[in-house]
C-alpha positions in Angstrom: -8.1 11.3 27.1 -9.6 11.0 23.6 -12.9 9.6 22.7 -13.4 8.3 19.1 -16.8 7.5 17.7 -17.2 5.8 14.3 -20.2 5.9 12.0 -21.1 5.0 8.5 -20.7 1.2 8.3 -23.2 -1.1 6.7 -24.0 -3.6 4.1 -23.1 -2.9 0.4 -22.8 -4.9 -2.7 -19.5 -5.5 -4.3 -18.5 -2.5 -6.4 -20.4 -0.1 -4.1 -19.2 2.7 -1.8 -19.3 3.6 1.8 -18.0 6.5 3.7 -16.8 6.0 7.3 -16.5 8.9 9.7 -14.7 9.2 13.1 -15.5 12.0 15.5 -12.9 12.7 18.1 -13.3 14.6 21.3 -11.3 15.3 24.4 -8.0 16.6 23.2 -6.2 18.7 20.5 -7.1 16.7 17.4 -4.4 18.2 15.2 -1.8 16.7 17.5 -2.9 13.2 16.7 -1.9 10.8 13.9 -5.2 9.3 12.8 -5.8 5.9 11.1 -8.3 3.4 10.1 -7.7 -0.3 10.9 -9.9 -3.3 10.1 -10.3 -6.8 11.3 -11.9 -9.6 9.4 -13.3 -12.7 11.2 -10.4 -14.9 12.3 -7.8 -12.4 11.1 -5.5 -10.0 12.8 -6.3 -6.3 12.9 -4.5 -4.6 9.9 -3.8 -1.0 9.0 -6.0 0.3 6.2 -5.0 4.0 5.9 -3.1 6.6 8.0 -2.9 10.3 7.9 -0.4 12.1 10.1 -0.5 15.5 11.5 1.1 17.2 8.4 -1.3 15.5 6.1 1.0 12.7 4.8 -0.9 9.6 3.9 -0.2 5.8 3.8 -2.4 3.1 2.4 -2.4 -0.6 2.6 -1.6 -2.0 -0.8 -5.0 -3.8 -1.0 -6.9 -0.5 -0.9 -4.7 1.9 -2.9 -6.7 3.6 -5.6 -10.0 2.6 -4.0 -10.0 4.2 -0.6 -9.3 7.8 0.5 -8.5 9.0 4.0 -8.9 12.6 5.0 -9.1 14.7 8.1 -10.7 17.9 9.1 -8.9 19.5 12.0 -11.6 22.1 12.5 -14.3 19.6 12.9 -12.1 17.0 14.7 -13.1 14.2 12.2 -11.3 11.7 10.0 -13.1 10.1 7.1 -12.5 7.1 5.0 -14.1 7.1 1.6 -14.3 3.5 0.3 -15.1 2.9 -3.4 -15.1 -0.2 -5.5 -15.6 -2.3 -2.5 -14.8 -6.0 -2.6 -16.0 -8.9 -0.4 -12.6 -9.1 1.1 -13.0 -5.5 2.5 -15.6 -7.0 4.9 -14.6 -6.6 8.6 -15.0 -4.3 11.6 -13.3 -0.9 10.9 -11.8 0.9 13.8 -10.6 4.5 14.2 -7.3 5.0 15.8 -5.5 8.0 17.2 -1.9 8.3 18.3 -0.6 11.4 20.1 2.6 12.8 18.7 3.4 14.5 22.0 1.7 12.2 24.5 2.5 9.0 22.6 -0.8 7.7 23.9 -3.0 5.7 21.6 -6.8 5.4 21.5 -9.3 3.1 19.6 -12.9 3.6 18.7 -15.5 0.9 19.3 -15.5 -0.2 15.6 -18.1 -0.2 12.9 -19.1 -3.2 10.8 -18.6 -3.1 7.0 -20.0 -6.1 5.0 -19.6 -6.3 1.3 -21.7 -9.0 -0.4 -20.7 -10.6 -3.7 
């Protein structure tokens, strides 16, 4: 069982920055692919960024060059640095973990990000 707790959301003006963190507990963090998803009102949840156990990273095209995902296996955390934020980045951001051995998946409770124009 893995518990994920996000923090760092809030309200920011367009062009600003926010840093989201996800603290994981309950299992061997290094054995999990970690990702951030977001869901805007009335929209489906979408992948924002993913970092696998070896450090390979994927980004949604809409955030490339603006967002940076990183992980610290010693601290059991994954971070999403968001720069040059746009109103369309508004939504609830969820931390996600997928076990490469267990194949189990887990979600955090979500943190709200609101970007005003």
